[in-house]
N, C-alpha and C positions, 0 to 999 in steps of 0.2 A: 504493500500500500504506500510506503514511503517513496518508493521509486516512481509509482504511478502519479502520486501527488506532485512530486518534484518536477516531473516532466510537464505537468499542467501549469505549474507556477512559472517555469521558464518560458513556456509558450505565451502565457498571459503577459508576462513582463516585457518580452520582446515586442509583442503586438502593440501594447499601450505606448511603449517608448517610441516606436516608429511614428505613431500618430501624433504624439506631442512634439517630436523633433521636427516634423514637416508642417507644423501649424502656420508658419510664416508664409507658406506657399498657398494657403487657403484663405487669403484676406480679401478676395473679390469673388464675384459669382463665377467668372470665367476660370479663375484659379481653383475654386472649390469644386466645380463641376467637371472641368476638362483639363485642369492643371496647365492652363494657358496654351493648350495644344502643343505641348513640348515633351511628351512622353516618348522615350526611345523604344526600339523594336523589342528588346528583351522584356522590359516591363510590360509593354502592351501585349506581347505574346503570352506571357504568364497570366496577365490579367484576363485575357480571353479564355485561356484554358481553365483557370481556377473558377471563373464565373460559370463555365460550362458544366463542370462536374461538382456535385455536392454529395452529402450523405444520402440523398435520394437515390443517386446512382450506386454508390458503394454498398449501401445496406439494402435498399428496396429493390431497385431494378436489377442489380447483379444477382441477388438471391432469387427473385421471381423469374427472370428470364433464363438464368442458368438452370433452374429447376425445370422449366417448361421446354427449353430448346437444347439442353445439354451443351456440348462443346461448340455447337453451331452458334451459340450466343456470342462467341468471339467475333462473328461477323458484324455485330452491332458496334463493337469497339472500333473495328477497322473502318466501318462506314462513318462513325463519329470523327475519326482522325482525318480521313481524306475528303469526305463530303461536307462534314460539319466544321472542320478546322482549316484544311488546306485551301479548298476552292473559294471560300468567302474572301480570303485575303486578296486574291487576284481578281475575282469578279466584282466584289463590293468595295474593297479597301481603298483603292486610289480614287474612284469616283465619289465615294462617300465623303472622304476627306475634302476633296476639292469643292464639291457641291455644297456641303454643309458649311464650309468656310465662306464661300461666296454668298450663301443665304444668311450667314451669321446665325445659324441654328445650333443649339446645344443639345436638343432632344429630338426624338423621332416625331412626336406630334408637331413640334415647332418646324421641323423640316417639311412636313406635309402642308402646314399652314402657309409657309413662305413659298414653297414650290408651286402651289396651286392657288395662291392668293385667296385663301379661304380661312377665316377665323372659325366658322362652324366646324370645318374639317379638323382644325387643330384641337378644338375643344372635344370633338367626338373621339379623336384618337387618344387624348389625355384621359378621358373617362374610361376607355377600354383598358388603358394601362393601369389606372387606379383600381378598377374592379378585379382584374385578373392577376395582377402582380401580388396583391396582398395575400390571397389564399395560397399562391405559389410560394411566397415567402414563408408562410406558416408551415408549409410542408417540410421545410428544411429541418425543423426541429425533430420531426418524427423519427428520422433515422438514428438520432442520437440516444433516444430514450432507452432502448434495450441495451445498447453498449454501455451506457453509464450505469444502468442497473446491474449489469454483469460485472463491471470493473470496480465500481465504488459503492454499490448498494444504496445509491441516493435516489430520491424521488425525482420524477421527470420535471416537476416544477422548478426544482433547484437548478437543473440543467438549463432550462429555458431562461431563467433570470440571469444566470452567469453569462450565458452566450449573448443575451440581449445587451447587458451592461458593457461587456467587452467590445462588442461591435459599435455601440453608440459612442463610446469614449474615443476610439481611434478615428472613426468616420467624422464625427463632429469636429474633432481637433484638427485633423490633417487633410480632410477632403479626398479628392480623387488621387492625388499624388501619394498620400499615405496609404490609401487603399491599394494602389498599384505596387508600391514597395512591399507591403505586407503580402500581397498576392504572390509576389516573386518568392519571398521567404517561405510562405505556406506551400507554394508549388514545389519547391525543393523537398520539403517534408513529404508531400504527397508522392513524389517520384521515388524517393528512398523507401517510404513506407510500403507502397504497393509491391515493389520488387522483393523486399524482405518478407512480407506476408505471403506472397505467392510462393516464394521459395520454401517457406516453412510448411505451407499446406501440402505442397508436392512431396516434401521430405517425409512428413508424417504418414503419407500414403504410399511410401516405398519408391518415390521418384516419379518422373514424368511418365515413363512407359507403364509402370504398375498402376498409376492413377488412371491413365487412359483405358487400360485393360479392365480396371474395376468398373469404370463407367460403361464400357461395352457390355459387361456382364450384368448390368442392372436389370432386374426382372420387373417389367411393367406390362400387365396384360392389355393396356390401352394402346400400346405402340409395338412396332415390329422389333424383334431382337436386334440389338446394336444400334437402334435409332438415335440414342443419345450421344453417339460418337460419329454419326454419319455426317456427310459434307454440309447439308442444309438442315439437319435435325428432323424431328418428327412433325414439325408444323411450319413449313417454309413460307406459307402465305402470311400468317400472323407475324413471323419473323421479319418479313419484308416491311410490314406495317410499322413495326418498332424501329427498324432502320430508317425509314423515311421520316417518321416523326422526330426522332432524336437527333438526326443528322441534318436534314434539310430545314428543320425548325429553327436552327441557329441563324439562318439567313433573315428571319423576320422578327427575332426577339429584340426588343429595344435595349436590354442590358448587354447584349452581345454586339449588335451593330454599333452601339455607342462607343465601343472601344476604338473604332476607326476614326471617330471625330477627333480624338486626342493624339493621333499619330504625329510625330515631330516632322517627318518629311516623307515624300514618296519613295525615296531611296531605301527607307527602312522596311518596306513591305516585304521584299524577298527574304530578309533575315527573319522578320516576324512570322512569315508563313512557315518557314522550315522549323523554327523553334516551337511554334504552336502545334504543328502537326506531330513532331516528336513527342511533345508533352502529352498530347491526346492519345497517341498510339500506346504509350506506356501506361497511362492512367486508365483510360477507357478499356483498352484491350486487356490490360491486367485485371481490372475489376470484373469484367464479364467472363474472362477465362477462369478466374478464381471462383465466381459464382457457379460456373458450370459443373463443379465437383460437389455441389450440395447434396446430391443423391447418395454420395458415399457415406453421408452422415444420417441417412434416413431413419436409422434405428433410434436416433436421439431427437428427431425433428417431427413435430406433429403439425402439419400444415393446417389441419381443420381447426385447431385451437390457437396456435401461435402465429399463423399467417406466414407469408413469405418473408416478412421482416425478421423472423426468428432464425432464418437460415444462416446468414453471415455471422451473427453473434454466437450461434452454436458452434460453427466451425472454429471460431477464434477462442472459445471459452477455455480450452485446455492449454493455451499457449503460456509461456513464462511471463511473469509480471512485466518485465522490460518490454517484451513484444506487445503485450496488451496495452501498455502505456503508449507505445509508439502508434498503435492503431487508433487509440483515442485521439491523440494529437493529429493524426492523419485525417480522421473524419471531422474533427473540429476545424482543421485548416480548410477542408473542402467546403464545409457548411458556412463558416464565417466569411470566407472569400466571396461565396455566392450571395450570402445574406447582405453583405456590405454593398455589393454591386446593385442588388435589387432595391434596397432602401434609398440608395443614391439616385437611382432612376426614378423611383416613385416620388421622392421629395422634390427633386428638381423639376420633374414634369408637372406636378401639381402646382408648383409655385410659378414657373415660367410660362406654362401653357394654359393654365386654368385661372389662377388668381391674377397674374399680371395682365393689365389692360382690359380685363373683363370684370372682375370683382373689385380690384384695386387699380384705379386709374393712374394715380401718381405713386410710383413704386420705385424708390431709390435703390441703388445697388446694395447699399448697406442693409436696407430693410429686406431686400430679397434674400441676401445671404443669411440673415438672422432667421427668416421664415423657413428657409430650406433646412437649417440646422434644427429648428424646433420640430419640423415635420419628420425629420429622421427619427426623432424620439417617438413621435406620434405613430409612425408606421411600424416601427419596431414593437411598440406597445400593443398595437392592434393585432399584429401577427402573433405575438406571444399569447394574447388572450384567446385568439382563435385556436391556436395549437393546444392550449391548456383545456379549453372547452371540449375539443375533439377527443383529446386523450382521456379526460375524466368522464365525459358523457357518452363517448362512442357515437357521436352524431354522424350518420352516414352522409347526409347532405353536404356537410363541409368537406368530407373526404372526397366526395365526387367532384365538388367544385374545384378542389386542388388538382384533381386528375385532369380536368379539362382546360386548366389555365394555359398550359403550353400550346395545346391545339388551337384554342381561341385566339391567342395573341399572334402566333406564327401564321395561322390561317388568315387573319385579318391584315397583317402587315407585310408578309413576305412578297407576294406578287405586286402590290402597290408600290412598295419601296424599290424593288428590282426594276420594274418598268419605268418608274419615275427617274431613275438614274440613266436609263439607256434610250428611252423612247419619248420623243417630243409629243407624240400624238396621244399620250395618256391623259385622260380627262378626269375632272372632279367626280363625275357621276360613276365612273368605273371604280374609284376608290371607295365611295359610299356603298356600292353594290357588293364589293368584296368584304367590307366591314360587316354589313348586315347579314350576308350569307353565312359567313364563318361563325359569328357569334350566335346566330339563330340555330345553326346545326348543332353547335357544341352545348348550348343551354338546353335545347330539346333533347339532347342525348342524356341529360340528367333525369328529366321528368317522363320522357316517353321512349326510353331505351328499348323496351320490348317491341315497339312498333317499327323500329329500324330494321333494315335487312340484316340478316345474321352476322355478316362480316363487319358491318358498321356498328353493331351494338357495343363493341369495345371502344372506349373513349380514345384509345391510342389509334385505332384504325380510322375512327371518325376524324380525328385531328389530322392524320395524314391525308385523308380525303379532302378536307377543306383547303389544305395547302396546295394540293395538285389542282383542284378546281379553280382556285384563285388565279392560277397561271392561265386559265382559259377565260374566266369571267372578265378580267381586266382588259385584255385586248378586244374581246367581242363587244363589250359595252362601250369601250372607247371609240370603236369604229362606227357605233350607232349614235354617238353623241358628239358635241362640239367642244373644242378646246376653249377655255375661257378667255385667254389673252395670248395669242401667238407671239406677239412681240416680246412679252415678258418671258415666255418660254425660251425664245431664242437668246435672250440676255442671260438666262440662267445657264444654258448649255455652253456659253462662252467661258464659263468657269474652268472647263477642261483645257482651255488654251492659255490659262494664266500661269506662266512659268515662275513667277515670283512666289506663288503659293505652292507649286509642285515641288520645289526644292527647299 
C-alpha cells in the first residue's frame, strides 16, 4: 500500500507543479485556450493521443471488445492508430490551422459561425457540444472505480473528488499549455505502463505462443472453435462498426480537432503525425491486445454480474503492488488527460460561442478568461455529480446517454467540418441537416432502440452510421441549396495561400 500511495503522491505532485509553473502563459483567452498557437509537434502529438484514449478504452472497451472479438480486437487499435491518428494530421491538420487562424476561431462552433457567417449555427453547435460532452466527461470516471476499489479499497466517490480537484487545479492555473505538458508526461507513463502490463499478462500465461494457444482452445458453444484467434474474430460486422466509430470519430470531435488550432507551424505536422501514430499504435493496440486475453480468466470473471468493466481489473488483481500502482497511474494519466481536454473545450465553447455576444454583449478579455476558469469548475462538478448518481443509483438512462455522446458529436461535426475545409460549395443548410440527422438518430437510439434495424440497435453501430451518412447528406443538401455569400467564401479559402501563417 505504501508503494501504491507513493506513486499516486508523485503523480499528483508533478501534475499540480506543471500547472502552477505555466500559469504565466494563461493570462489571456488566447493563451489559456490555445497557448497562443505556439505548441510544438511533440506536445501536440501527445496531447492528441492522450485526449484520444482514456480509462474508457483501457478498462471498458478493451475488456468488452477483447471478450467479444478475441485477438481480432487488435484491429480496433490498428484502425485507431492509422485512421484515427495518422490521417487526420494530413487531411485536417494544415487546413484546420490555416482556416481557423484566418477566421480567428478558437473552437469548432466558432469556426462554423465564422465560416458560414451564421450566429445561429455557432450557437447550435455550442449547444451540441455542451449537451454531449458533459455525459462523455462523466464516463471517464467509471473506468477508475473498480481499479481503485481493487488497489486501495476506497469508495468511488473519493476517486471522483480526487480526480476532479487535481484536474481543476492544473487546468485553471496553466490552461492549454499546462495541459499539453502534462499530457506529454502522462503519455510517457501510458506508453511505459501498457508495455509493462502487456508483458506481465503474457508472462503469467506462459508467453505469447501459450497465451494465443489458450485463446484458440477457449470453449464457447456460440462460436466456431478457434474463432477467438481467427483473423477477423467471431463477429466481423460489429467489429467493423467499432473500428469506424472509434477511428473515424476523431475527425469530428471538437476536443481532438482543437489540437490542430494550436499547432506552432505547418512544418511540425509531419513530426506530429508520426509521433501521434506511434503513440496510438502502442497504447490502443496494446490495450485491445491485452483485453483480448480476458477469456483466459473466465473462471474468475462473471460477466452477468460484474459486467465487462470487471475484466481488466480481474486480470490485473494478482499483479505485484508496484505493477498495480503503475497501472493506477497509467489509467489516471489516461483519464485526467482526456478529462482536462474535455472541460477545456466545454468551458471555452460555452463562454466564447454561447455567452459572448449573445448573452453578454460587452465581454472583456479578462472577464472571458475568468468565466472560462469558473466554468471549468462548473463542468467538472456537473460531470462528477452525474458519475456519482450513475454509480450509486444505477440509472440506465445516463449510461446510455454517455454511450451515444461520441456518435452524436462525431456524426454531427465530422462531415460538416471536413467539407467546410475543402469544398467552397458547402452550405449552411447542409450543416443544419447533418446536425439534426445525427442527433435525432442517436437520441432515438436511447428511447426507441428496439425499433431500429438489428444492426443499428447498438449505439456504436448507430454512431458509425451517422458519421458515414453525414458524408452523403452534406454534399447532397449543399447541391440543392445556395451558398450564403460566395465572396466571403472565396476570402476564407485564400487563407491557404497565406505563407506568413503557414510557416
